[in-house]
C-alpha positions in Angstrom: 75.5 64.2 -31.4 72.1 62.1 -29.5 68.8 61.7 -30.3 67.4 64.2 -28.6 68.6 67.2 -31.1 67.9 66.8 -35.2 70.2 68.2 -38.1 69.1 68.8 -41.2 71.4 70.9 -43.7 69.5 71.4 -47.3 70.4 73.9 -49.5 72.7 76.2 -47.3 70.2 76.1 -44.6 70.8 73.8 -41.6 67.8 73.0 -39.3 68.5 72.1 -35.8 65.1 70.3 -34.6 65.1 70.2 -30.3 63.2 66.2 -30.7 61.7 65.6 -26.7 58.2 65.9 -28.0 57.0 63.8 -24.7 59.2 66.7 -22.7 58.0 69.7 -24.8 61.7 69.7 -25.5 62.5 70.4 -22.7 66.5 71.0 -22.6 68.3 68.5 -20.1 72.2 68.4 -20.0 72.5 65.8 -22.8 70.4 68.0 -24.9 71.7 71.1 -24.4 75.0 69.3 -25.3 73.5 68.0 -28.1 72.9 71.4 -29.2 75.6 73.0 -29.0 77.2 69.8 -31.1 74.9 70.7 -33.7 75.6 74.0 -34.0 79.0 73.6 -34.5 78.5 71.1 -37.5 76.3 73.1 -38.5 78.8 76.2 -38.8 81.2 73.5 -40.0 79.2 72.9 -43.4 79.3 76.5 -43.8 75.6 77.2 -43.7 74.1 80.4 -44.7 71.1 80.4 -42.6 70.1 78.6 -39.4 66.5 77.6 -38.2 65.8 76.6 -34.2 62.5 74.6 -33.4 60.8 72.2 -31.5 59.6 68.9 -32.6 55.9 68.4 -32.4 52.7 70.6 -32.4 53.3 72.4 -29.0 56.3 73.3 -27.8 59.2 75.0 -29.2 61.1 74.2 -26.1 59.0 74.5 -22.3 62.4 75.2 -20.9 65.0 73.4 -18.7 65.0 70.6 -17.2 63.6 71.3 -13.8 64.0 68.3 -12.2 67.2 68.2 -12.5 68.1 71.1 -11.5 65.3 71.1 -8.7 68.5 69.5 -6.4 71.8 71.1 -8.1 74.7 73.0 -5.4 76.2 76.5 -6.4 78.7 74.2 -8.2 76.5 72.2 -10.4 74.3 75.2 -11.0 77.3 77.5 -12.5 78.2 74.7 -14.6 74.5 74.0 -15.9 74.7 77.8 -16.7 77.9 78.0 -18.5 76.3 74.9 -20.5 73.1 77.0 -21.3 75.4 80.1 -22.4 77.8 77.9 -24.6 74.8 77.1 -26.8 73.0 80.1 -26.9 76.5 82.2 -27.5 77.0 79.7 -30.1 73.5 80.7 -31.5 74.0 84.4 -31.3 77.5 84.9 -33.0 77.3 81.8 -35.3 78.8 83.2 -38.9 74.6 83.5 -40.7 71.3 85.2 -39.4 69.8 82.6 -37.0 65.5 82.0 -37.4 63.8 80.9 -34.0 60.4 78.8 -35.0 58.7 79.6 -32.1 55.9 76.9 -33.0 54.8 75.9 -29.2 56.0 76.7 -25.3 58.9 78.7 -25.2 59.3 79.6 -21.5 62.4 80.3 -19.5 65.4 78.9 -21.2 63.6 77.9 -24.0 62.4 81.8 -24.6 66.5 82.2 -23.7 67.9 80.5 -26.8 65.0 82.8 -29.2 66.9 85.7 -27.8 70.0 84.6 -28.8 68.4 84.5 -32.4 68.4 87.0 -34.9 65.0 86.7 -36.2 62.0 85.1 -34.2 58.7 83.6 -36.1 56.2 82.5 -34.0 53.0 80.3 -34.5 49.5 82.0 -33.8 49.6 79.2 -31.3 53.3 80.4 -29.2 53.3 81.2 -25.8 56.7 83.4 -24.9 58.1 83.8 -21.0 60.5 84.2 -18.7 59.2 82.2 -16.4 61.9 81.2 -13.8 60.5 83.7 -11.1 58.0 81.1 -10.6 60.6 78.6 -9.6 62.6 80.6 -7.2 65.2 81.2 -9.4 66.2 84.4 -12.6 66.9 83.3 -16.0 70.3 82.2 -16.1 71.1 81.7 -19.7 71.1 85.2 -21.2 67.7 86.6 -20.9 68.7 89.7 -18.0 71.1 90.8 -20.8 69.5 90.0 -24.1 66.2 90.8 -23.3 66.3 94.5 -22.2 68.2 95.1 -25.8 65.5 93.9 -27.8 62.3 95.5 -26.0 62.6 98.5 -23.6 63.6 98.0 -20.3 60.7 98.2 -18.1 58.7 95.5 -20.2 62.0 93.3 -19.7 62.0 93.8 -15.8 58.3 93.1 -16.0 58.7 90.0 -17.9 61.3 89.0 -15.7 59.9 90.2 -12.4 56.7 88.7 -13.1 57.1 85.7 -15.2 54.2 86.8 -17.5 52.9 84.5 -20.4 52.6 86.4 -23.6 50.8 84.9 -26.3 52.0 85.5 -29.8 49.8 88.4 -30.7 51.1 90.9 -27.5 54.8 89.2 -28.1 54.4 90.2 -31.1 53.2 93.8 -29.8 56.1 94.1 -27.2 58.6 93.2 -29.8 59.5 90.4 -28.8 58.6 88.5 -32.0 59.4 90.0 -36.0 56.7 88.0 -37.2 53.5 85.6 -35.8 52.1 82.9 -38.8 48.6 80.5 -39.1 50.2 77.6 -37.3 50.1 75.9 -40.4 51.6 78.1 -42.9 54.6 79.1 -40.2 57.0 76.1 -41.2 56.8 76.9 -45.0 57.2 80.7 -44.4 60.1 80.0 -42.4 62.0 77.7 -44.4 61.3 80.5 -47.6 62.7 83.4 -45.2 65.7 81.1 -44.9 65.9 80.4 -48.3 65.6 84.5 -48.6 68.8 85.0 -46.6 71.0 82.4 -47.8 70.7 83.1 -51.7 71.9 86.7 -49.9 76.1 87.2 -50.2 77.4 85.6 -47.4 80.1 87.5 -46.9 78.3 91.0 -46.1 75.6 89.0 -44.5 77.7 87.6 -42.1 79.8 91.2 -41.4 76.3 93.0 -40.9 74.9 90.5 -38.6 78.8 90.8 -36.7 77.8 94.9 -36.8 74.8 94.6 -35.1 75.9 92.1 -32.5 78.5 95.0 -32.1 76.5 97.5 -31.3 75.3 95.7 -28.0 78.4 95.7 -26.4 79.9 98.9 -27.2 80.1 102.9 -26.9 78.3 104.2 -30.0 81.3 105.5 -31.0 82.9 101.9 -31.1 80.6 100.3 -32.6 80.8 103.3 -35.7 84.0 102.5 -35.8 83.6 99.1 -36.4 81.0 99.3 -39.0 83.4 101.6 -41.0 85.9 99.0 -40.8 83.9 96.4 -41.5 82.3 98.4 -44.5 85.6 98.4 -46.4 87.0 95.7 -45.5 83.9 94.3 -48.2 85.8 96.0 -50.9 87.5 93.8 -53.5 85.4 90.8 -52.4 83.7 88.9 -54.9 80.2 89.8 -53.8 81.2 93.4 -53.3 82.7 93.6 -57.0 79.6 90.9 -58.3 76.5 93.3 -56.7 78.0 96.2 -57.7 78.2 94.9 -61.3 75.1 93.6 -61.5 73.7 96.6 -60.6 75.2 99.1 -62.9 74.9 95.8 -66.1 70.2 95.9 -64.7 71.0 92.4 -64.0 70.8 89.9 -61.0 73.9 88.8 -58.9 75.4 86.1 -58.8 76.8 85.7 -55.4 79.3 83.2 -53.9 
């Protein structure tokens, strides 16, 4: 894994940090590949929560590497898009909740990685935007599909068509982020949130994530059937037995 990405696993929480603060954590090929590797390592470590953030005080991820993209042809662009999609899909399919700790600028591909997370928590200093239209292109790492699923259709279209940049308060009002924190409180809060998720029953939490993700990919009827089968499949697991026994015995559960 390149030194442009740092992975820390502690108490079942994996924190992946894009570490290019001098470039506002922009994503070049090396960094994208390192992100892919870090997420795979976090999964291999059986992390029960994943936190994605950026190094420094200014940026989460300010976007893709424009200097690299400027001279790409169609085939090179497709390969670059494939790499961005690989990282975003790895976050979305990670077998535990992923939290975007948005500590600053989140533009273009950076916002797309945040969209792939389950939860988004932003610093009051954060600014978000799908700014690709200013470069004569469109989002290429998932925003045209994930953004309308998160906010209403017209809001998504406006954000993509105009490339508007939203401060943290406006992003919260539009539903792009779930919470906004004072900048110096953000990391501690996200760490506490991740620890709380890591303490949840992992099998049930993974099943919940898979079921919710399924709602974006299929019909309501098929999604309900998936939920029913997934719910039933948890019965007989240690965490189901322990959780219900603890409730009936009026004590705290001890999940695996």
